[in-house]
N, C-alpha and C positions, 0 to 999 in steps of 0.2 A: 504494500499500500504505499502510495506516494506521501511523503512528510514535507511541510511546507518549509520555505527558507527562512521565515522570520514570523514574528508575531503578526505583523501587519497581513501578511499573506494567511495566516492562520484565521485572523478574523475576518477576511474578506471569504475564506472557504467556508466559515461557518454561516455566513450569510447566504451564500449560494446554496449550501446543504438544505437550508431551512426552506428556500424556495422550491427546491427540488421535492422535497418531502411533503409541500402542501397539496402536490397532486396525487398523493398515494395515501388514499384514506383507508382505513382498516375495517369500515363497515361492509357488510356482505354485497352491498350494490357496487361498491369500488372494486371489490375483489372479483366479483363477476365481470366487470368490464375489463380488469386487467387480464382475466384469465383467457377471455373471449379475443381481447387483442392479441396475445401470444398466439392463441391457437389457429386464428384467421390470417393474421397480418405476418407473423414471423415464420410459422411452420407451413402456412398455406393448407391447413386441415379444416375439417368441419367436425361437428359434434359427433358424427357418426364415426369418427376416426379411431383407430385402435387405442386402447387405454394409454399406451407409452406416450403418445404423442399428447394426449391431454394431461399425463403426469408432468410431462416437460413444460407445458402451458401453465400449469399451476405452479411447478417449482420455480419457473422464472418470474412469476407473479410475485411469489413470497420473497425471492432472492432480491426484487427490487426493494422490498421494504427492509431486508437485511443491510443492502448497500450503503444507505445513509447512515444507519446506526454503526455500521462497521467503519466508516470515514469518521465519523464523530468520536469513535473511541479512539482512534489514532490520533486525532486532534486533541483529545483530553490526555493521552499518554506524552505527547510532544509538549504540550504546554506545563505539564506537572515536572518534567524534567526528572522523572522517577527512575529507579532502578528496575531493571527488567529481568525476566528468568527465561531461558530458552530450553525446551524439552526436547532433547535429541533421542529419537527412537527409530529403529529399523521397522517397526509395525506400528500401524494404527488401524485398529479393526473397527470401522466406522459403522458398518451396516448400513441401514437405510436412514435417510436424513430428515425426509418429508415430515413425519408425525412428530419427530422430535423438535424440528423448528416451528412447527404450529403450536406446540404445547409451550415451548419456552417464549415465544412471541406473544402468546395468549390469543391466537388467531383461529384455533380449532373451530369452535362454533361457528364463527363468521364464515369460514370457508365451507363448513357443512352445509350452511343455509344458502350459499351462494351457488353450490354445485347441485344441492337438491332442487334449486329453482329451474336448472337445466335439465334435470332428469339423471344426474349423475351421482353415485354413491362414492363418498370419500375413500372407503375401504377398498374399492376397487382400485383406484389410483394407487394407494398404499402398495398395493401388491404389484403394481407395474414396475416399481422402482428395483433396480438390482442392487444386491448388497455390494458396497465397496469392501471387498474382502482383503484389505491391505494388512493382513496379519494372519497368524495361524493359531492363536488361542489367546490364553489369558494375559499375557504380555501386550499383546495389540489391544485388546479390548480394554485393559487398564488404562492405557494410554488416552483411549478415546473418552474414557469416564474422566481421567484427570483433567482433560481440556475442558469439558462440559463445567466441571466444578470450578476451575480457576475463572472461567468466565461469569459464572453465578456469583463467586466471591468477589468478582470484579479485580482480581490480580492481574498484573500486566505480564502474561506468560504467553509465549509464541512457539507453537510446536514446529519441530522440522522433522520430515519423513521422505520418504520416496514414493514416486507416483509410479507404481508398478502397472505395466499394460495389462498383465495377468495376475489376478490375485491368486488367493489360497485356491488351489484346485478343486474343481468340482468332483464329486466322488460319486461314482456308479458303480452298482454291484452287478457283478456278473458270475453266476454259480456260486454265489457266497463270497467271492473274492473282491476285494477293492480294485477298481480301475480309475486311475486319474485322467480326467479331461481337462483341457485349458479352462480358464474360467475368464472369458472376455467380457469383464463387466463394463468395459467401454465400448461394446459393440456397436451402439449406435453413434459413434463418433465423439461423443462428449459426456462429461459429468455436469449435469445442469448447475450443480452447486459451486463449481470451481470458476476462477477468473485467472487467465494466465497473466503473468507480469513478466514479458519478455524483456522489458528494460533493466530488470535486476538480473538478466543472466550471468553466470559465473563460468570462468574456465578453470576444469580440474585436470591434473597431469599425471601420467603415468609413463613409468619405463625411464628410458634415457639414462644420463650418468650426471654426476656433480662436479664441478669444477670450482676449486677454492684458490684465492689469492689474497695477499694482504694490500690493502691500500697504501699507497707509497707515503702519503703525509701523515695519516694518522695511525697507521699500523693496525688498522681494523680487519678482521677476517671477513671477506666477501665470499659469499657461496652463491653459484649459479647452478640451476637445474636446468640442463640442456639437453636438446634432442628428444624432449618428451612428447609422447602421444597427447594431444589435447582434446578433451570432451567437453562439450557446452552442457550447464546444468541450467536448464530453463525451468523457472519456479510457476507453480500453479498454487494459488492461494484459495483455501476452503475457509468460509466463515463458520466460527463457533459460537452461536448465541448464548449468552447468559438468560437465566431464568427472569424474565420480565423485569429487567433492570437497565435496558438501553446499551448494554456493553456487548460487543461482539468483538471476540480474539481472533486470532489468526493462526491456521495450520497451514504452513508452506511445505508443499510437497515439490521434490525434484525430479524432472524428467531429463533423461540423458538423449543427447543427439550429437553428431559429428560436428566438428568445428569445420570441416571442409564439405564442399559439395562432391557431388559424385565425379570421378574422373572422366572427362567428356572425350579425352583422346583415347582411353581404353575402351569406352563404351564405342565409339565410332570404329575401332579397330575388330570390334567383335567380342572384346574380353567383358562380356556383360557383368559376370559375376565379380570379376577383379574390379570393375568400375565402381561397384556399391559395396565393397567389402568393408572398407574403413567405416562407411556410415552404419552398417549393419552391426560391426562390432561395438561401435559406440553405443548405439541404442539397446544392445542387449543388456547393458548395464541395468537398465530399469524395465526389462522386459518381463520378468517372473519373479514373484516372491520367492526368496529362498530357494536358490536352486539346489538340486540333489548334489551335495558336496562329496558323494563316493568316488568321483574322479577327479583327476587333476585340473580339469578345465572347470570343473564345478566350484573346487576349492579356490580357484583364481577369480572367478566371477563372483562368488561371495566376497572375497577381499576387496575386489572392486566396488561392489555396492558399498560396503561399510565406509571405504574412504571417500568414495563420491559423497555420500550424505554428509561426514564431518567436514569435508574441504569446502564444499559449497555453503554449509550452513555457518561455518565460522568466518568464511570470506563475506558473507552477507552482513553479518553483525559488525565485523570490522569495518566494512565499507560505511555503514550507516554510522556507525561511531565518527570515522573520520570525516563524514560530511558535517557532523555537528561540531567536532572538537579538532579538527585538524589533526597534526601530529602529535598531539599532546595525550597520552596514554596513562598520565599519573594517577586518574581517577577510574581507570576503565574497571578495575577489578571491584571498585565500590558501587559500579553501577552496572554491571553484568554478571549473571551467573549461569552456568550451563549445567543441566542435570542429565547425567548419562543413564539412559534406560538400560540396564543390564550391560554386558560386556562388549556389546556389538560396537556402540560409538568409541570404544575406548582410544583409537586412533586420534581423537580429539587432544590428547596430551600431546603427542609430538608434533600435531598439525599446528596447533597454535603455538608452540615453541617454534616451529619453522617459519610461520608468519611473521613472529615478533623478531626473531633473529635475522632471516635473508632478506624480509621486504620492508620491515621498520627499522632494521639496523639497531636492534637493542643488543645489549651485551647479555651474556648467558644469565648471571645472577638476577639483572632486572626483569629479563623475560620470566625467569622461573617464579620470581616474585608475583607475578600478574597470573600465570598459570595456576599455580598452586593455591591461588586464592578465589579462582573463579569456576572451577570444575568440581562437580559432586557426583558421587557415583551411587547407584542402586544396584545390588546384586539381588538376583531372582532365582538362584539355583543352589543346592546343596550337592549337585551331583558333580564331581570331579570332571566327568566325561563331558559335561556340557559347557564347562568353561573353555572357551575357545584358545587355541595356540595356533600360531603361523609359523611355517619353517622360514629359517632366516633366508634360505635361498630364494624363496618366493618373494619376500620382501625385498631382498637386493634386486632383483629383476624388475619387480612390479614399482615398488617405492623407494628408491636407492636413498634419497635424501631422508626420508623419514627413519629409514634404518640407522643411519648415522646418529641422528637425533636419540633414538632409542638407546643405543650403545652409551651414549654420554649420559642420559639420564640414569641409566643402570650403574654405570660406574661411580658417579656421584653418590647413588643412593646406597651402593654396596659399601662404600667408605664410611657412609653415617652408620651402618648396622655394625661395620667392624670397629667403630669407635665404641659403641654401646657393649658389644659382646666380643671383646678381642679373641682371635684365634679360634672362633666357633665356625669351623668350615661347614659343619651339617647345615648350620643356620643360614649361612650366605648362601649355600646351595638351595636351600629351601625357598629362600626369599628372592632370589635373584629373577629379574625380569626376564632373562634368556635363559633357558635351562641346560642340562649338560647335554641334552640331544640337538642342540641349536635350533631351539623353537622359542618363539616369542610368546610370553604367558600374558594375554590380553588382561586377565583380571588383576595381575600384578602391577600392570602398566597403569590401570585405572585407579588402583589402591595407593601408588606412589604418588599420582600426579592430582588427587582430590582432597580437598580440605574436609569432606564429609563422606562416609560410608555408611550406608543404611541397608538393613534387611527388610522385609515385608511382612513379618508376623513376629510375635514375641519369641516364639519357640525358635524360628528360622535365625533371628538375630542371635540369640545366645549361642545356637549351634555354629554360626559363623565364627563368632569370638573364641568359642572353645575348641572349636576343631579346624575347618577349612582355612581361616585367616588367624589362626592363634598366634603365629609369630607377628604379625602386622599389628594385631591388637595389643599385644606386649610393648611394642615399640610406640604406638600411638594410640592409646585406649581413648584418648578425648575425641578422634575422629569417629567413633563409632556410635550408630545410635539405630533405633527401631522406628520405623513407621509403617505400622500395619496397614494393608492395603484396604480398599473400600470399593464400592460401586455406586453410581450416580443413581439416585431415588427417581430423578425425573424420568431416565429411561427405563429403569428395571423395575419400577412399580407403577409410576403414574402412566406412561406410555404403553408398556406392556401388558398391562392389568387394569384396564378401564374400569370394568365392574368392581374391582376392590377399591379403586380410586374413587369412584362416586360414593361407595359406603363410607370411606374414611372422611371424606370432605363433609358429610352430611352428619356424621357422628363428632368429630373433633375439629371442623374447620380445616382450611387449606395451608395453615401454617408448616405443617409437616414437610411441605414440598422443598423448603429451604432449611428446616430445622427437624431432623428426623427424630430426635429425641422426643418430640412431642407425642410421636406414636405410643409413648408410655401410658398416656391417657386410656387407651385400649384396655389396659388390665382392669380397670373398673366395670368392664362390660363382660367379663369371663364367665360370670354365673347369671347373666341377664338372658332368659330364655328367648326373647323376641331378637336380641342381637345375635345370638348363637345361631338361631335359625336362618337370619339373614346372611350371616357368615358362611353357613352350610350351602346356601344357595348360590353364592358367588362362587364358591369352590366347586360345586356341581356344574355350573356354567363353565367354568374354565376347565374343568376335565372334559367337558364335551367338546370344547373348541381344540384340545390336544387330541381327542380320539379323532376328530374329524381330519386333522393333520396326519395322523398315522394312517388312517384309511385312506387319504389321498395319495400317499407316498408308497404304501406297502400293499394295501389291499386288506390288510387285517383289521378286523372289527374287535374292539375292546369294550369290556363291560365297565361302564363308568361307575358302577356302584363298587367295583374292586379296589384294592389298594392300588395307587400307581407309584410304582417302584421305579426310580429313574437315576441312571448314571449317564451322563452327557459330557464327555471331555475328550482332549486328545488321546488317542490310544497309546498306551505305553505300559509297559510291564510293571513299573513301579506304581502306577494308578491302579493296577490289580483288577481290571476288568475280569481278569480270568478268575480272581476269587469269587466275584459275583456270579459268574457262569457255574463254578462249582457248586454254589449253594442252590441254584435253579435246578441243577441236575439232581441235588438231593431231596428237593420239593417233588421233581418228577418221579423219584424213585419211591417216595412215600405214597404217591398217588397209585403206583403200578404195584409195590410190594407190602404197603403198609407199614405202620399205622398212619392214616391219613386224618385221623380226627384227634383233637380239634382242628379245624382248617379256616383258615382267612384267604379269600379269593385275592389273586394278585396278578397285576399286568406290569412285567418288567420291561422297560423302555431302555436300551444303549443305544448310544450314539457318539460318534466322533470320527476322526480321520488319523490314519497312520501315516508318517512320513513316508514318502515314494520309496526310499531305500531300507526301511525297517522291516525286514523279512518277518521277524518274531510278531510284530504287532499286525501285520497282515494275517497272519496265520490265527490269531486271536479273533481277527473279525470273521474269517473263515469258520472257526469253531462255533462262534455266537450264532451264525445263519444256521449252521447243520443242527445245533442244539433246537434252535427255535422250530425248525423244519419238522424234527419229531414231536417236539411238545405240542406244537399248534394243530398237528393233523392226528393226533392219537385221539380216538373218540373216548377213551376212558378218562382223559384229562378235561375235555370240553372248556368251560368258562372258568374253570377252578384255577388255571394257571396259564398265562400267554406271554410268549417272550417275543420281543420286536427289536430288530436292529433298525434305526431311523437313518435312511441314507442322507448324504450331503449335509451334515449337522452345520449350521452357521447361526448368525447373530439373529436373524428373523426368525429362524426356527426356535431358538432359544427363548425369545419373547413370548412364544405361546406355550414352550415347554415349562419354564420355571412356575407361571401361575397355576398350571393345572397339576404339579406334582405333588404327591402326598408324602413321599419318603425320598429324600435326598441321599445318594450314596457317594460318601466321602471316605473311601477306604484304602487310601494310600498307605504303603510300608511307612510306619512312623519314622521321621527324621529325613524324610525324602521330599515331600511336599514344601515349597517355600512358604506358600500361604494359600493360595487357591481364591478364586473370586466367585466361581459358581456356587460354592457353599453359601456365600453371602446372599446371592440373587435368590436361591431357593428359600433360605431362611426368611428373607425380606417379604417373600410371597406367601409365607404362612407353612412351608413345608417343615417336617421334621427331618433332623439328620440322624443317621447312622453312620459313625465314623470312628478311626482311630485319634490318638491323641496326636494330630499332625498337622503343621501349617497353622493356620487360623482356626482350625477347628477346636484348638485349645481355648481361644478367646470366645468362640461362639459358645461353648459349652459352659464357660463362666458367666456369660451374658444370660443365657436362659435358664441355668440350672440343670444340674445333673439328672433331675427327674424328668427333664424334657428334651433329653438328647440321648441316643442310644449308642453307648460307648462299648468298645470291644477291643481286644488286640493289645499286643506288646507296646509299650512305652519306648521312646527313642534310645534311652539307655538300655533297656532290656534287649531290644533289637541289637545292639552292638555286643552284649554279653552273650546272646543266644548264637551268634554266628560262630563264636568260638567252638562249640561242642553241637552243632545243629545236624540232627539225624532224622530227615523227614520220614524215612521208612518206618522207623520205630512210632513215629506219629500214626501213620497209616496201620500199623499193626494193633495199636491201642484204640482204635477209633472205628467203631462198626460203621458208621454212617460215612466216614470218609473212605474207608475201605469199599464200601459199596460204590461210591461215585468214582473212584479210580477204576474199579473192574468194569464199569460200564464204558468208561473211555478206553481202557486198555483192550477191551474185547472188540472195540470197533463198532459199538452199538450207534454212534452218531456219524460214521463214515463207512458203512458197510460196503458201499461201491468205489470207495477211494481209500483202499488200503495204506496205512502208514502215514497218512499226511499230518497226523497230530502227534506223532513219535516225539518229535523235538520238544513240543510244549510239555507232554508228559515227563521226559527225562529232565527237563530244566526244573520242574516242581519237586521231583524226587532225588534232585542232586543235592548233596551237602552243602555245595557252593551257590546255591540259589541266593542272589542278593536281596531278593525281595521276600523271602521267607513266607511265600504263600501259604504254605500248608501249616505253618507253625501258628497262624491266626483262624483257621479254619473252624474249630470247634468254638472258641469264642465269638467268632463272627455269626455262627449258626444259633447261638444261645441268645445274642443280641437279636437276631431275627424273630426268633420265638417271642421274645418281648413285644417287638413290633406287631406280630399277629395278634397278641392279646389285647394291645392298647388299641389297636384299629377296631376291634369288635365293639369297644365301648365308643361310641361315635360322639355323644357329648364331651367326654374326657379328651378324644382326639381333637375335637374343635377347640376346646380350651387350650390345649397344648400349642395348636396351630396360632391362635391368636396372641399367646405369649412371645412364640417365635418372632412374628411381625412387631409386636410392641416393644420387644427389647432388642431390634436391629438397629437402633441409632447409631451406635458407635461404628457401624459397618458402613456408613455413607462416605463417599470420597469427599464430601465438603469436610468432614473431621480430617480425614488424611492430608488433604491439601493445606488446611489450617496449620497442621503440624509441620508439614514441609516448610511452609513460609515462616512460622514462628521461630523454628530451630534450625534451618538450613539458609533459605534465601532472603530472609528479611526485606521483603517487599512491602509497598505501602498500598493498600487498596485505593483505586481511582474511581470516583465517582464520574459518570457520564451524563451530562444534562440532557434533557429532553431537548429535540432539535428547535423546536419553537422558541424557547427561551434565549437562544444565541443570536437571534436577528437584531438589529437594532432598531429602536422605534417600535 
């Protein structure tokens, strides 16, 4: 967004904006006029057009109203001269934006009336919007929630990400196996909410070599990065509206294109592929979200993506700083902070050093003083294998100047470590940014360059300090802190669950939308029979919505009176979808072999995507389908038990799933899940949780009370102890139910015509080296599920527990999370944005 050159320009801009806004009424008649203008005059369509064109016309109408507030927000930030934060993330899982923008702008009812006058249902246009799937799970969805809360809290925070042409792949199931199809979310040529800002294009360099020399007069070291491939980073800005407060923050997404047009001489000579090769190579950087990095080419592309993001973003911020302050960087750290969302943007540390050293001619100590006071790092994983490392050889070839800077950072850092712990070679080896195998540890790079390091749940943060980053915590204990994740209640309660929103507004008012703690007032209603019945009606309605989605995607009909037992998340062994399936096989065996009484009817829904190169996760998906096929077709089972794998799980699906869920499965191996956010979405919508003491489950259980949480399994400390003498075969021999489940699997009951396809899964569970201890928690999990069955039979009691879960979900709002980031890390000042009409003279 353009920033004015001076205060006079800013005042004039404000007057013009006020005039522009006067022609954009928010009443239904004005919105109808805007809609018809775009439909007929811009897109050349009519009312009988396909829904997508109607959706675009409506989106452009709403975007007009966002635009002026967006510009006004920039003017307010400019005038305040305030400190700003920049959120660097490889993922922003936005999902659909129409209904969220209508909710935050307060236009939902006016738009509904305008469309109704034309014979159009708003819900139909909502379905026409494609998910912006620029993320593959909780990390990206968290980033999107953070942006929503920052705008609602009026914090001057700008997001930086990548505009992938193809988002998270579309999942298709073929004979029970996952098949990945491209996700062309930009199929119709544009994303109606974005605005291209070509004038802010940056140049990002790869390859080449560096040349160093000393300036004759000053003796200053000059470094040139020469003969590098240049790629253009073109920004596309997406408006992020706060909740009814005139604030519209910015998410800037970078798209890669070649700095050179195609080679016309090659083209004329008939070398068509060579003529466009450079352009194609450049555009590949933002072609696909997270390429499969099993190959060398995949690794290189992923590293290119990470550097492309941080280089373009840092150049952008530095350019805007210089426009306002020239070459004076003395207060840069005072007015700018960069939050690194996991290890992916860790190259921001050497890249900001490179910019200050090579382009701004700082000496090392002065540059490091700025870098080490402007970067903050959030860690999102306890899995060592998920902490990225890059071969020195790859960095040397792709980013030679950055590798030189990394070596210098590491040398100076190790000198500091050696001073504190003399002659401790093991510690030096453990803490070095470059490991003994010649790989750069990106998490260590972020740790060394950041003034703040946070985990995302209380348990996660403790385990980071005691385990994964113990050495660094001993060196810099003051840098470590916890920021438990959250989710935005606007998207995940108000927009996703309109039936419950209506009941909440009628019961306690609308204040909960920005102060989720107000939901605590619901606890007074837990024994009100009228309210309990209305709560039950809302839940029944939401289960019917979910059952309709399942039937549409799978053809399976669910009994909405049954317990809806849901596990939707990325398919990974540590998340233990496999444990869930073992329990469902146990329930099937009870029906077939007895005893089946007492019994609670159950519909189990599992969804999620496996990484394209993750063979074991794909086998788990196949097992789920095979088990479902047997259960769902067995006449002895009937409606007592159903198992569904919901294909192509995404944000829009979750908006239907979480309001319709009775039981939320959060069953990861304790000590492996950093936080989780799905657990919070389910809780907020009134689902009860069955889970281990892992991630934010610990805090959810503290909030709702142990009587409203179905706990099972080993604790994190017990997991570590159990691994030393783990004997899964002994567990099988001692547990009749478990033995029966394993016998069905080993006998090929679920793969009679596909022999051996689950042998690796079975062997993994039975191995003493199984890192996920799947069988160790089976008995405890089964007992917890029996408590679930008993509780669900008491429907008034279940409704009371459901209300308590919603009532006590306040601490899991990202509004709370972002306040803590701001108060303890960023130290930003909220900026009020005045209504546009008040800025015009006279």
